[in-house]
C-alpha positions as CSV (number, residue, x, y, z in Angstrom):
1,X,20.1,19.9,-6.5
2,X,16.4,19.1,-6.7
3,X,13.4,21.5,-7.0
4,X,12.0,22.5,-3.5
5,X,8.8,21.6,-2.4
6,X,8.0,25.4,-2.3
7,X,9.2,26.0,-5.8
8,X,6.8,22.6,-7.1
9,X,4.1,24.2,-5.2
10,X,4.2,27.3,-7.0
11,X,4.7,26.1,-10.5
12,X,1.6,23.4,-9.8
13,X,-1.0,24.3,-12.9
14,X,-4.3,25.7,-11.7
15,X,-5.9,22.8,-13.7
16,X,-4.3,20.0,-11.4
17,X,-6.5,18.3,-9.4
18,X,-5.1,19.2,-5.9
19,X,-7.8,17.3,-3.8
20,X,-6.4,14.0,-5.0
21,X,-3.0,14.6,-3.9
22,X,-4.1,15.6,-0.5
23,X,-6.6,12.2,-0.5
24,X,-3.1,10.5,-1.4
25,X,-1.4,11.8,1.5
26,X,-3.9,11.6,3.9
27,X,-4.7,7.8,3.5
28,X,-1.3,7.3,3.9
29,X,-1.4,9.2,6.8
30,X,-4.1,7.6,8.7
31,X,-2.3,4.1,7.6
32,X,0.5,4.8,9.1
33,X,-1.3,6.3,12.4
34,X,-3.4,3.2,12.4
35,X,-0.6,0.8,12.2
36,X,1.4,2.9,15.2
37,X,-1.7,2.5,17.3
38,X,-2.5,-1.1,16.9
39,X,0.6,-2.3,17.4
40,X,0.8,-3.3,21.3
41,X,4.0,-4.4,22.6
42,X,4.6,-6.2,25.8
43,X,7.4,-6.3,28.3
44,X,8.9,-9.5,27.0
45,X,9.2,-8.1,23.3
46,X,5.8,-9.7,21.7
47,X,3.8,-7.6,19.4
48,X,0.0,-7.8,19.6
49,X,-3.0,-6.3,18.2
50,X,-5.0,-3.9,20.0
51,X,-7.8,-4.5,18.4
52,X,-7.7,-8.1,19.4
53,X,-7.2,-6.6,23.1
54,X,-10.1,-4.4,23.0
55,X,-12.8,-6.0,20.3
56,X,-14.9,-3.3,20.9
57,X,-12.7,-0.5,19.1
58,X,-13.1,-2.8,15.5
59,X,-16.0,-0.5,14.4
60,X,-13.4,1.9,14.1
61,X,-11.5,0.2,11.1
62,X,-14.9,1.2,9.2
63,X,-13.5,4.8,9.0
64,X,-9.8,3.9,9.4
65,X,-9.2,1.6,6.8
66,X,-8.4,4.1,3.7
67,X,-6.3,1.8,1.6
68,X,-9.3,1.8,-0.8
69,X,-8.9,5.5,-1.0
70,X,-5.4,5.3,-1.7
71,X,-6.0,2.7,-4.7
72,X,-8.7,4.6,-6.1
73,X,-6.7,7.7,-6.2
74,X,-3.7,5.8,-8.0
75,X,-6.3,4.9,-10.6
76,X,-7.3,8.5,-11.3
77,X,-3.6,9.3,-11.7
78,X,-2.6,6.4,-13.6
79,X,-5.2,7.1,-16.0
80,X,-4.2,10.4,-16.9
81,X,-0.5,9.1,-16.7
82,X,-1.2,6.6,-19.2
83,X,-3.4,8.6,-21.5
84,X,-0.5,11.5,-21.6
85,X,1.9,8.8,-23.0
86,X,0.6,5.6,-24.1
87,X,3.8,3.8,-24.0
88,X,3.8,0.6,-21.8
89,X,7.5,0.5,-20.8
90,X,7.8,4.0,-20.5
91,X,4.5,4.1,-18.5
92,X,5.9,1.5,-15.9
93,X,9.2,2.7,-15.6
94,X,7.7,6.3,-15.0
95,X,5.4,4.9,-12.5
96,X,7.4,2.4,-10.6
97,X,10.6,4.3,-10.0
98,X,9.1,6.0,-6.7
99,X,7.8,2.3,-5.8
100,X,10.8,-0.1,-6.3
101,X,13.7,2.4,-5.7
102,X,13.1,3.2,-2.3
103,X,11.6,-0.5,-1.9
104,X,15.0,-1.8,-2.8
105,X,16.9,0.4,-0.4
106,X,14.5,-0.7,2.2
107,X,15.0,-4.3,1.5
108,X,18.7,-3.9,1.2
109,X,19.1,-2.2,4.5
110,X,16.9,-5.1,6.0
111,X,18.3,-7.7,4.4
112,X,21.8,-6.6,5.6
113,X,20.5,-6.3,9.2
114,X,19.1,-10.0,8.9
115,X,22.5,-11.4,7.7
116,X,24.4,-9.6,10.5
117,X,21.9,-9.7,13.6
118,X,21.6,-13.4,13.9
119,X,25.8,-13.5,13.8
120,X,25.7,-11.3,16.6
121,X,23.5,-13.2,18.5
122,X,20.7,-10.5,18.6
123,X,17.8,-12.3,17.0
124,X,15.5,-12.9,19.8
125,X,12.8,-10.9,21.5
126,X,11.4,-7.7,19.8
127,X,14.6,-7.8,17.2
128,X,13.8,-11.0,16.0
129,X,9.7,-9.8,16.0
130,X,10.9,-6.8,13.9
131,X,12.7,-9.0,11.3
132,X,9.3,-10.4,10.5
133,X,7.1,-7.7,10.8
134,X,8.7,-4.8,8.7
135,X,8.3,-6.7,5.5
136,X,5.0,-6.6,5.8
137,X,3.9,-3.3,4.3
138,X,5.6,-4.7,0.9
139,X,2.1,-6.2,0.3
140,X,0.7,-2.8,-0.6
141,X,3.7,-2.4,-3.0
142,X,3.3,-5.5,-4.6
143,X,-0.9,-5.0,-5.2
144,X,0.3,-1.2,-6.8
145,X,2.5,-3.0,-8.9
146,X,-0.5,-5.2,-10.4
147,X,-2.5,-1.8,-10.8
148,X,0.1,-0.1,-12.7
149,X,0.9,-3.0,-15.1
150,X,-2.9,-3.6,-15.6
151,X,-3.8,0.0,-16.5
152,X,-3.7,-0.1,-20.4
153,X,-6.0,-3.0,-20.5
154,X,-8.6,-2.0,-18.1
155,X,-8.2,1.4,-19.1
156,X,-9.5,0.2,-22.5
157,X,-12.1,-1.8,-21.1
158,X,-13.5,1.3,-19.1
159,X,-13.1,3.3,-22.2
160,X,-15.6,0.9,-24.0
161,X,-17.7,-0.3,-21.1
162,X,-17.7,2.6,-18.5
163,X,-19.3,0.9,-15.2
164,X,-19.7,-2.1,-17.0
165,X,-16.0,-2.9,-16.6
166,X,-16.2,-2.3,-12.8
167,X,-19.4,-4.6,-12.4
168,X,-17.5,-7.5,-14.0
169,X,-14.7,-7.1,-11.5
170,X,-17.0,-6.7,-9.0
171,X,-19.1,-9.9,-10.0
172,X,-15.8,-11.6,-10.3
173,X,-15.4,-10.9,-6.6
174,X,-18.9,-12.2,-5.6
175,X,-18.4,-15.4,-7.8
176,X,-15.0,-16.0,-6.0
177,X,-16.4,-15.5,-2.8
178,X,-19.4,-17.8,-3.6
179,X,-16.8,-20.3,-4.7
180,X,-14.7,-19.9,-1.3
181,X,-17.4,-19.7,1.3
182,X,-20.2,-21.9,-0.3
183,X,-18.7,-24.5,-2.3
184,X,-15.2,-24.7,-0.5
185,X,-12.9,-24.6,-3.6
186,X,-9.3,-24.5,-2.6
187,X,-7.3,-21.5,-3.4
188,X,-10.0,-19.4,-5.5
189,X,-9.6,-16.7,-2.6
190,X,-6.4,-15.5,-4.1
191,X,-8.1,-14.3,-6.9
192,X,-9.9,-11.6,-5.2
193,X,-6.3,-9.8,-4.4
194,X,-7.0,-9.2,-8.3
195,X,-11.1,-8.8,-8.4
196,X,-11.5,-6.5,-5.3
197,X,-8.4,-4.2,-5.8
198,X,-8.7,-3.8,-9.5
199,X,-12.4,-3.0,-9.2
200,X,-11.4,-0.2,-6.6
201,X,-8.5,1.4,-9.0
202,X,-11.1,1.0,-11.6
203,X,-13.4,3.8,-9.9
204,X,-10.3,5.8,-10.2
205,X,-11.0,5.6,-14.1
206,X,-14.5,6.7,-13.7
207,X,-13.4,9.5,-11.4
208,X,-10.7,10.8,-14.2
209,X,-14.1,11.1,-16.8
210,X,-16.4,12.6,-14.2
211,X,-18.6,9.4,-14.1
212,X,-19.6,9.2,-10.3
213,X,-22.0,11.4,-10.7
214,X,-24.0,10.4,-7.2
215,X,-21.4,9.8,-5.0
216,X,-24.0,9.7,-2.1
217,X,-25.7,6.6,-3.6
218,X,-22.4,4.8,-4.0
219,X,-21.4,5.7,-0.5
220,X,-24.6,4.0,1.0
221,X,-24.7,1.3,-1.2
222,X,-21.4,0.5,0.0
223,X,-22.3,0.6,3.5
224,X,-25.2,-1.1,3.4
225,X,-24.2,-3.9,1.4
226,X,-20.6,-4.1,4.2
227,X,-22.9,-4.0,6.9
228,X,-25.5,-6.7,5.5
229,X,-22.4,-9.0,4.4
230,X,-21.0,-8.7,7.7
231,X,-24.6,-9.3,9.5
232,X,-25.6,-12.4,7.3
233,X,-22.5,-13.8,5.8
234,X,-19.2,-15.5,7.1
235,X,-17.4,-12.0,6.9
236,X,-15.8,-10.7,10.2
237,X,-16.4,-7.4,11.6
238,X,-13.0,-5.9,11.4
239,X,-11.8,-4.8,8.0
240,X,-8.2,-5.2,9.0
241,X,-6.6,-8.2,9.4
242,X,-6.6,-9.7,12.9
243,X,-4.6,-12.3,14.5
244,X,-5.5,-16.1,14.7
245,X,-8.8,-15.2,12.8
246,X,-10.5,-18.0,10.3
247,X,-11.5,-15.6,7.8
248,X,-9.6,-12.1,7.0
249,X,-11.4,-9.2,4.9
250,X,-8.4,-8.0,3.9
251,X,-6.0,-11.3,3.0
252,X,-7.5,-12.3,0.8
253,X,-9.7,-9.6,0.4
254,X,-13.2,-10.1,0.3
255,X,-16.4,-8.8,-1.1
256,X,-17.3,-7.3,2.0
257,X,-14.1,-5.1,1.9
258,X,-14.8,-4.3,-1.7
259,X,-18.3,-3.1,-0.3
260,X,-16.4,-0.9,2.2
261,X,-14.3,0.4,-0.4
262,X,-17.3,2.1,-2.3
263,X,-18.4,3.4,1.0
264,X,-15.1,5.2,1.4
265,X,-15.1,6.1,-2.3
266,X,-18.7,7.7,-2.2
267,X,-17.8,9.8,1.0
268,X,-14.7,11.3,-0.1
269,X,-16.3,12.4,-3.3
270,X,-19.2,14.0,-1.0
271,X,-16.6,16.2,0.4
272,X,-14.9,16.8,-2.7
273,X,-15.9,20.6,-2.8
274,X,-14.7,21.5,0.6
275,X,-11.6,19.5,0.3
276,X,-10.4,21.1,-3.0
277,X,-10.8,24.3,-1.3
278,X,-8.9,23.3,1.7
279,X,-6.1,21.7,-0.7
280,X,-6.3,24.9,-2.6
281,X,-5.0,27.3,-0.2
282,X,-1.1,27.9,-0.5
283,X,0.2,26.7,2.9
284,X,-1.8,23.6,2.6
285,X,-0.5,22.6,-1.1
286,X,2.9,23.4,0.0
287,X,2.6,20.6,2.9
288,X,0.9,18.3,0.5
289,X,3.4,18.8,-2.0
290,X,6.2,18.0,0.4
291,X,4.4,15.1,1.8
292,X,3.7,13.6,-1.3
293,X,7.3,13.9,-2.1
294,X,8.4,11.8,0.8
295,X,5.3,9.2,1.6
296,X,6.5,6.0,0.2
297,X,9.7,6.6,1.9
298,X,7.7,7.2,5.1
299,X,5.4,4.5,4.7
300,X,8.5,2.1,4.1
301,X,9.9,2.8,7.2
302,X,7.2,3.9,9.6
303,X,6.9,0.4,11.2
304,X,10.7,0.2,11.6
305,X,10.3,4.0,13.9
306,X,7.4,2.6,15.7
307,X,9.5,-1.0,16.4
308,X,12.8,1.3,17.3
309,X,10.8,3.5,20.0
310,X,9.3,0.3,21.7
311,X,12.8,-1.2,21.2
312,X,14.5,2.0,22.6
313,X,11.8,1.6,25.8
314,X,12.7,-1.7,26.2
315,X,16.6,-0.9,26.6
316,X,16.3,1.8,28.9
317,X,14.7,-0.8,31.0
318,X,10.9,1.3,30.5
319,X,8.7,-1.8,30.7
320,X,5.5,-0.9,28.4
321,X,2.4,-0.9,30.4
322,X,0.0,-3.8,29.7
323,X,-1.8,-2.8,26.2
324,X,-5.3,-0.7,26.9
325,X,-4.5,0.3,30.3
326,X,-5.0,3.5,31.5
327,X,-1.2,3.5,31.8
328,X,-0.7,2.6,28.4
329,X,-3.4,4.9,26.7
330,X,-1.7,7.6,28.7
331,X,1.5,6.8,27.1
332,X,0.3,7.0,23.5
333,X,0.7,10.7,22.5
334,X,4.7,9.9,23.5
335,X,5.2,7.2,21.7
336,X,3.4,8.9,18.6
337,X,5.7,11.8,19.1
338,X,8.7,9.6,19.3
339,X,7.6,7.6,16.4
340,X,7.4,10.9,14.3
341,X,10.8,11.7,15.2
342,X,12.2,8.7,14.4
343,X,10.6,8.2,11.0
344,X,11.3,12.0,10.1
345,X,15.2,11.0,10.7
346,X,14.6,8.0,8.4
347,X,12.9,9.8,6.0
348,X,16.0,12.6,5.8
349,X,18.6,10.1,5.5
350,X,16.6,7.6,2.5
351,X,14.4,10.2,0.9
352,X,16.7,10.6,-2.1
353,X,15.7,7.6,-3.4
354,X,12.1,8.7,-4.1
355,X,13.2,11.7,-6.1
356,X,11.8,11.6,-9.7
357,X,14.3,10.8,-12.3
358,X,14.7,11.7,-16.1
359,X,12.3,9.8,-18.2
360,X,13.4,8.4,-21.6
361,X,11.6,9.1,-24.9
362,X,8.6,6.8,-25.9
363,X,9.2,4.5,-28.8
364,X,6.6,1.4,-28.3
365,X,9.3,-0.9,-27.6
366,X,10.4,-2.9,-24.3
367,X,6.8,-4.3,-23.8
368,X,7.5,-7.7,-23.1
369,X,11.0,-7.2,-21.0
370,X,8.9,-4.6,-19.1
371,X,6.3,-7.0,-18.3
372,X,8.6,-9.7,-17.3
373,X,10.3,-7.3,-14.9
374,X,7.0,-6.4,-12.7
375,X,5.9,-9.7,-12.7
376,X,9.0,-11.1,-11.0
377,X,9.0,-7.6,-9.0
378,X,5.2,-8.1,-8.2
379,X,5.7,-12.0,-6.6
380,X,8.8,-10.9,-5.2
381,X,7.7,-8.2,-3.1
382,X,4.4,-10.1,-2.1
383,X,6.6,-13.4,-1.1
384,X,8.6,-11.0,1.2
385,X,6.1,-9.5,2.9
386,X,4.8,-13.1,3.7
387,X,8.0,-14.1,4.7
388,X,9.5,-11.2,6.5
389,X,13.7,-11.1,6.8
390,X,13.9,-13.3,9.7
391,X,15.8,-16.4,9.0
392,X,17.5,-15.4,5.8
393,X,20.6,-17.3,6.6
394,X,17.9,-20.5,6.5
395,X,16.0,-19.7,3.6
396,X,12.7,-19.1,5.8
397,X,9.6,-19.9,3.4
398,X,6.2,-19.0,3.4
399,X,3.2,-19.8,0.7
400,X,2.3,-17.6,-1.8
401,X,-1.3,-18.6,-3.0
402,X,0.1,-22.3,-3.4
403,X,3.5,-21.8,-4.0
404,X,6.5,-21.8,-1.5
405,X,8.8,-19.0,-1.7
406,X,11.9,-18.3,0.4
407,X,13.1,-15.1,1.5
408,X,16.3,-15.4,-0.5
409,X,14.1,-16.2,-3.6
410,X,12.3,-13.3,-2.9
411,X,14.6,-10.8,-2.7
412,X,16.4,-12.2,-5.7
413,X,12.9,-12.2,-7.6
414,X,12.1,-8.3,-6.4
415,X,15.9,-7.1,-7.7
416,X,16.0,-9.2,-11.2
417,X,12.3,-7.4,-11.5
418,X,13.5,-3.9,-10.8
419,X,16.6,-4.3,-13.2
420,X,14.4,-5.1,-15.9
421,X,12.1,-2.8,-15.5
422,X,14.7,0.0,-15.6
423,X,16.6,-1.7,-18.7
424,X,12.9,-1.8,-20.9
425,X,12.4,1.7,-19.6
426,X,15.9,2.7,-20.9
427,X,16.2,1.0,-24.3
428,X,14.8,3.7,-25.8
429,X,17.5,6.4,-24.7
430,X,20.3,4.3,-26.0
431,X,18.8,3.1,-29.4
432,X,20.7,4.5,-32.3
433,X,19.3,6.9,-34.6
434,X,17.5,5.6,-37.9
């Protein structure tokens, strides 16, 4: 039997930065809530975006698009973890266990559904939409895998250059946007998946060393930069992707999104004092510990829960009102409550796959195998986030950067990558003594 959240909370050392854990939980919670609110399902089972129906709501994304906060917190945690155990293969396996194990279960369940549903003739309507949509959150897993993989070299750059390392990544993002928008260079925009998100991650390294000394300046610079880019450049107002838009700030990420990340990081750092005191309360800290133990499972399954709520409504003959009408808004609390209940049930069923496993002793070996594994897993989950599970039997494909990837191939790459990382991390455990 695992240790309870209450026991973990009681055993937390006084030196732990509890505000970071609070930010991790809160940022994922805001993302989940945003996804639930943005989904606008019509009576025929089509799924739209509330922000497209009501464009006046798009400025809210400047406060509610908080994924940069999660990646910032990840950089802080990765710096501390790698410094405490500077063995690449062991570091990868320890950090990826709670990402890839629940993700592989999620892929396995939905992969089986994707094979069975067409055979039963149920791949139309909302079910068909669900087969395409539920894999979209996997892009986050892919980006996080890249952050883990690049932590050791980028941490060394940080230790040598400090803010200069961040400036180099931010400068790379700016150059990419110039090449993309001014010179129309093809495919270059995909480099910003690395430059933008790794720059935000690098801010976490700076926080780990206490080098974010003027968060107000950081927040103001980011907010003014994002506003100027949106007002004067080709950047859209929304900080989340919108259906049919020619340019997205998210996919691929833009310099405007990086400025948005700066504003958010500065804002949460300004709140560090009261936030730390709040997280330090015994009752609050127990809830934070419990939520951190299930966060990835809840994130993976929250779209499944939301679509399940709408599916149940349609099955019961309860046609959803037209999105953004008074009737639609009046149903929001009920739909959210139902989504919470269904997500809780899914978490109860799958949470055990997120539990940490014993780590192998560090030996300094297994690095190349781990690199191959994380590379395969990275491209696999990113590919699957684009293809979805629909058309699995037909080998449905999508373009990942400039390469066509099929859903079966994406699943195979993810599985192979996970197994290789597992093997690399366990090499030491089975190595004979000298």
